[in-house]
C-alpha positions in Angstrom: 0.0 0.0 0.1 2.8 2.4 0.9 4.6 1.5 -2.5 1.4 2.4 -4.5 1.1 5.8 -2.5 4.7 6.6 -3.2 4.4 5.8 -6.9 1.3 7.8 -7.3 2.9 10.7 -5.5 6.0 10.7 -7.5 4.4 10.0 -11.0 4.7 13.0 -13.4 1.5 15.1 -13.6 1.6 14.8 -17.6 1.7 10.9 -17.2 -1.2 11.0 -15.1 -3.1 13.4 -17.3 -2.4 11.1 -20.3 -3.7 8.1 -18.2 -6.9 9.8 -17.3 -7.5 11.1 -20.9 -7.1 7.5 -22.2 -9.5 6.2 -19.6 -12.1 8.9 -20.6 -11.7 7.8 -24.2 -12.0 4.1 -23.4 -15.1 4.7 -21.6 -17.0 6.3 -24.6 -15.8 3.4 -26.7 -13.5 5.7 -28.9 -10.9 3.9 -31.0 -7.3 4.2 -29.4 -5.3 6.6 -31.7 -2.2 4.4 -31.5 -4.2 1.5 -33.3 -5.3 3.7 -36.2 -5.1 2.2 -39.7 -5.1 4.4 -42.6 -7.8 4.5 -45.2 -10.8 3.2 -43.1 -13.4 4.7 -41.2 -12.7 5.6 -37.4 -14.1 7.4 -34.6 -11.6 8.7 -32.2 -11.7 11.4 -29.7 -10.0 13.2 -27.0 -8.7 16.6 -25.9 -8.2 19.6 -28.5 -4.4 20.4 -28.1 -4.1 22.9 -31.0 -6.4 24.9 -33.4 -4.8 26.8 -36.3 -5.8 28.2 -39.7 -3.8 27.2 -42.5 -4.4 28.1 -46.2 -5.0 25.2 -48.6 -5.2 25.9 -52.3 -6.0 29.6 -51.4 -9.0 29.0 -49.2 -8.6 28.8 -45.3 -8.7 25.5 -43.5 -9.1 25.0 -39.9 -6.6 22.3 -38.4 -7.8 20.8 -35.1 -5.2 18.5 -33.1 -7.0 16.1 -30.9 -5.0 13.8 -28.6 -6.4 10.9 -26.5 -3.1 10.3 -24.5 -1.7 7.6 -26.7 -1.5 9.4 -30.2 -3.1 12.3 -32.0 -5.2 13.0 -35.2 -5.5 16.3 -37.1 -9.2 17.3 -38.3 -9.2 19.5 -41.2 -12.3 21.6 -41.8 -12.0 22.9 -45.4 -13.2 26.4 -46.1 -13.7 27.1 -42.5 -12.0 29.8 -40.0 -13.8 28.4 -37.0 -16.0 25.8 -35.6 -18.2 26.5 -32.8 -17.0 24.9 -29.5 -13.7 23.9 -30.9 -11.2 25.2 -28.7 -8.0 24.1 -26.7 -8.9 22.0 -23.8 -12.3 20.8 -25.1 -13.0 17.2 -25.4 -14.3 16.2 -28.7 -15.1 13.0 -30.8 -14.2 13.0 -34.6 -15.4 10.4 -37.2 -14.2 10.1 -40.6 -11.7 8.2 -43.0 -8.2 8.4 -41.9 -5.6 9.4 -44.3 -1.8 9.3 -43.6 -0.1 12.6 -44.4 3.5 12.4 -43.4 3.7 11.1 -40.0 0.4 12.1 -38.8 -3.2 10.8 -39.5 -5.7 13.4 -40.8 -9.4 13.4 -41.1 -10.6 15.9 -43.8 -14.2 17.4 -43.1 -14.8 14.8 -40.3 -18.1 14.9 -38.4 -17.5 15.8 -34.9 -19.4 15.8 -31.5 -18.6 18.0 -28.5 -18.1 15.9 -25.3 -18.7 16.8 -21.7 
C-alpha cells in the first residue's frame, strides 16, 4: 500500500493526465489513436491540443489537433476559419476516414461531437 502511494505521488503530472484522458476515451468506446490504420473509417476522440488556420489551395482550412494520451490526429475543416466549440482543452469525438499525411493521420471534413 505504501508502495502504491509513493508511486502515485512521484508520478509526473503529464503522465497522470495522459492516463486519465485515455481512460475517458476508453469509457466512451472511442478507438485508441495508437491503433489507427489508414484508409478506413474511424471514430476517435480526446482533448483538443491545438487549433490553427492554414491556407490550402487559396482557401482557409481549420486544423484541429486532438489527442487521447496515446496518439493524435488532425481534423481538417476545409473552407472554415472556426468551428463553434472547438477550442484547446475541449473534449471532442471525430469520425471520418483516416488518411496518412507524413507522420500523422488526418481526417478531412470529419463529423464531430463535442463531449462533456
